[in-house]
N, C-alpha and C positions, 0 to 999 in steps of 0.2 A: 433936151427935156427929162425931168426928174418923173418916174412913172410911179408914183406912191401911190396910184389909186389900186394897184395887182395886191399889193399885200394888206390894204384895207378891204378889199373884196374877198380876198382868201381868207383873211381872220374872221371876218364877220360871218362866213360860211361855215368854218370849221365848228366856233363858238355855237351858232345854232344845231349841227347835226350831233354833237358829240353825246354821246349817251353814258360813259365811262367815269366816273366821278376819281381824278388820279391823287386829288388834295390831300389825300390821308397818308400817302409813302411815309415810312419813317425817315430819318435821317440824321448823321450824326455829324454833319457839318452844317455851319453859320457861313452860306456864300459870302456873305458882306465880308467875313474875318476870317480868312484862309490862310492856314499856316502849313507849312510842309516840312519835314525834319531835314536838317542839314546830313544826311549821309552818303557814301559814295553812290548807291542806287538813285538819287536823285541829282547827282552835281557831276558825277564821276562822264567820261567820253570814252571811258574803256567799258567795252561791250560785256565782259566778264563780271565787272563789277557793276555796272548797272543792271545787271540780270541776275544776281544772287539774289534768290528768294527771300523775304523778310516780315516779320510780323508785324500787324500796323494793330491800329486801334479798330480798325474795321473789320471786327469778328461777326460771325454770322451763327445762325443757327440751321444747321445744315437741312434741319425736316423741313425750312421754309421757303427754300429756294430749289431750281431744277440743280440737275448734276452740271457741273463745270463743262462746257464744250459739247455735251448733248441736248438732243430736241429739247426744248423747254416745257415739255410737258413729262420728262422723266421725272424718275423719284414719285412716280406718283403725284405729283403736284397740284394735276388737273383733277384731282377727287379731293382736294383739299378745301377746306368751308371758303377761305379767302379768293381761291380762283372761281368756284361755283359759284360764290354770290356775284363775281364779276362776269363771269359767263350769264349767267340769267339776267345780269341787268341790260341785255341787250336782246330788242327784237329780232330774232333770226328769220323771221316769216319774211323778212325784208332783205334779206341777203340777195345779190344777183346769182343767176345759176349756173355760173362757171363752176364746171366739175374740177376735182383734185386731179392735176395732171402728174403724168408718169415721169419716169427718169428712163433716159438712155443708159448701155452701159457703160458708155463714156462719163456720166456721170453731169449730164446737161437736161434740163426739161425736153422733154419728146413733143416734138413741134409736129410729127406727122399728123396729118388728115385734118388739122387744123384750118379753119375757113379763113385765109390770110385775107382776101378778097374783101369780105365783108367786116370781118373783124371783132364779131359779137361780142368779145369780152374786154377790148382793148389789151390785148395782152402784148406788152411791151417786149419779150424776147421773142415774140413772131412778126411783129410790124413795128417794133419802136412807138406805140401808141403812147401817147400821154395825157389824152383830152377825155374822162369816163364818158362813156354811153349815157349816164344817168346824172340828174342835177342835184341827189344828195350824196355825191361822191367827191371827196376831196380832189381835185385835177394835181397833176404834178407840176413842180416847179423843175423847169429845163434848162434856162439859161439865163443869165446875168441880162435885163433889158437894158443898161445903160451903155452907150457904144463904147468903143474900145476898152473892154473890161475883159481880167482874167479872174474868173471864179475860183478862187483857190481852195481844194477841197483833200481830204485825206482819210482813207479806209482804213478800217481793220485796227485802230486801235483801242487803248492804248497799249505801244510795244514799249517792253523793258527798257530797248535800247536807245528810246527818241531824244535822249538828252542833246545831242549835237543839233539836231533837227530845231527843236522847240528853243535852242539856246539862237541861233541862229534867226529865226523868226521873231525871237523878243528882241536881240541887239536892231532889227529894222522896224521894228514896232509894226509888225507884220501880223494880223490875224487871218485864221482859215476857218472854214467849217471841217470839225472832227468828227467823224463819224466812227463811234464807238461799240464794239462788240461788249455785252454783259457780260460774257464769263470773261472778257479781258479785263473790264472795271473791276471786277471782283479779286482779280487773281494781282492785279496791278494800280492798287487805287491811289499811290501817291502820282502815277502818271497822268489818271484823270484829274485828280485835283491841279496838275499843274497847267492842264490845259483850259480850265476855268479861270483860273487866277493870273495867267497870261491874258485873258480876254478874248479867246478864241470861242468859236461859235460850237457847242457841242449838242450833238444830233445821235440819234439810235441807229444801229446796225445790227440789228436782229441780236440775240443769246448766242446761235451757235455758227452763225452763217451758212444757214440752210437755205434752199431754193423754195422761197415761198410758195409758189403755184403749185409746187409736190405737196403741199402741207396741208393738213384737215383744219377744220376753221379752229377748233379747241387748239391746234397747234401754233398758227399762226397769231392768235390772239396771243398765246403764251408766249412767243416768242417776243411781241411788241411788249407785252405789260411788264415782263420779267427784267428787260431789259433798263425800260424807263425806272422800273425799282431800283436799280440797281444803281444807275446814274444819281437818282436822287439822292440814294441812301448814301454813296459816296461825297458828292459835290454839293447837296442840297439844291438844285435845281431839276425838273423835270422837263425834258425836253420835247418839243411839240412836232419836232421836223426827225425824218429818219429817211434810209438808204436800203433798199433791200440788196441783198447779195446778187452780183453780175446783174441787177437792174431787173429781176423777175419777179413782175408784179401784174395782176390783171385787177379789174374789177371786184371781184369777189376780193381779193385781198386789201384794195384801196380802200373798199366799204368797210372792213373790218379795223384798219388803222382810222378811216373817220370817225370810228365809234369812239377811239381813245383820242379825237381832237387833233390826230397826226396827219400831216401830209408829207408826200415823197418829195426827195429832191433828188432828181436825176443828173444827167451830164451831156454835154454836146459834143466831146472831144475824150477818148481814152488813150491814156498814155502806154497801157498795156506794161506798165514797168513790171507788175508781178509777176508776166510771164518771161522775163527776160532768162535766157539760161536754156529756158525750155524747147522741146522740139518744134522748130517753125520761127522762133521768136529768139536772135541773137541781143547781146548788148548793144551793137548798133543798130538794131532795130529800132531799140526804145529810146539812141539818142535822137535817131534821124526823126521820130514822133514830134520829140519834145522841140527839135530846133522848125520842124514845119508849120509846129502851133506859134511858136514864137515869130517866126516870119510873117504869119497872119497877124501878127500886132501891126505889120509897119506896111503891108500891102493891101490896106482898106478892106480886107475880109469882114472885119468889124466893126465897121464904119457906122453901121445904125444900130447895133445891139452886139452885146458882149457873149463870153460864152461861159460853160463851167466845164472845168476841166476834171478828171478822175485820175488820181494818183491815192499812192498808198504808205502808210507807216507800218508795213507788214516787217520789214529787215532790213539791215542796213544796207543792202543795195537799192532798193527802193528810194530809201532816206537820202541816199548819196546822190542819186539822178535828181532829186526835190532841193538840194542845197546847193548841187555842182550849177543848174540851170535859171535858180532864182535870181541871178542879178541880170541875165539877159532877160527874162519876164518884165522884169521891172523896168528895163531899158525901152523895151519894145510896146508894152504897154503903157495906157495914159493912167488906168487904175487897175490895182490888184488887191482885190477885197474877199472877205468871208462872203458866203452867200446870205446870209441875214443882211448884211450891209446893202448888196446889191439889188437885194429885192426890196428893200425899204420895210424890213421885217422888225421893229425896233424892241419886241417882247415874245424872242424867239421860244421861251421858257412860261411853264403855268405858272410860275411866281412870277412877281412884280419888282422883287430884288434889284435884279441886273437887267439893265435897260441898254439897247444898241443904238448908236447913232443912225438915222437916213442916210441913204446916198449922198445927198447934199450936204448934212451937216459933217459926215465924214471927209468932204473936201476941205474941211478946216482944220483936219488933224485930230477932231474929237473920235475919241474911241469908246466902247462899250465900257460900261462901270456900274457902281454900286450906286442905285437910285440915293440921293441925298436924304439922311435921317431914315432910310428904311432898317428895318430890322428881321432877320429871318424868321420866318415862320416855321424853321425846321425842328421837327419832334426829336428832342434828344433821346428819345427811349431806347437804352442799352438792350440789343439782343442779344440772348444767351448763346452760349458755349462758343467756345471759339473752333474755327474751320482751318484746321492745318491742311493744307493744300499741298499734292504731290507735285512733284515738277514736270507737269502735264506736257510741256512746251519746250520744244529745241531753243536755243538762241536766235535762229533764224527760221523760224517758223513760217512757212509759207501757206496762205489760207487762198484759194483760187475765188 
């Protein structure tokens, strides 16, 4: 059974509830005509060549953006005319009353004293709740409804050393949902362009990978807004779907995302690939998780609906796991798709220039692409001043 109506309902809901107009973001890219320079950073499989910093046409005026990898209200951006206009366009009297959470000494959200029985705030970190308590909030997408389907997703990109992974996916005509961090998009713009050019489903993953329920309303809004702005600036498309770092969201965060016409995509299964080599999680631990999830594709676990699997393009280790296990995933599952396709989301971006096939169409081999005759609405405005980014990241950057 093709469950198209889920996507239709979600689309109608988000269109009706959005308060912020994101259609005026500037961009340097026509998404219908993407070209990527043929340089070692975009073609090599040698990590040192891939991860050498480069100058690109995607220069920015630093005064108009948050600081890279800092909370998105940094650089006093929350006092800028642009941000205040966005903030003031929202009716904050309607926001759910969930409090700003505190952090534990270990760096996670503090769950102490939260009422997990009644779960008043639909707080995923505490209860894995995915259905908001109010009808004016976009609910989460948490699974592929199509049977025997692996929902392929990668967090924390674009990573500078992802050429081997992306080449493997392209060779197999395989698309995935890529959850990009706004700071990474500005730092590695050709990596983000590669994602769109190869037909992947681009989504936001916040500006700084902060735990969203621990942020103020302004901070949550800025993390979402400037990530979408960065993706649009570089790729020419504005994502309508996003994923919170570590899945940390509640109805307050969802409500703010809804004001931007954004819907969260979570997961059913976590490979914990990012944790390999940390206390309690060995390489074998991650191998076994992959093997167990693959076996589920043949033992009837997903006979009535599929999954969404959380994996990462954080570093070579996590991407090697993905490349190594992909053939077995394809063999065990009837379908392996990006989430937009398995959820029948044909328009995952604000712009109408890129259209994805619904699930039924994808079975014929149809891939997402440019609408025939479409032209980009990208504003070709040239932003002032080049930002010469310092080397902030190591080659094997690990973000939890």
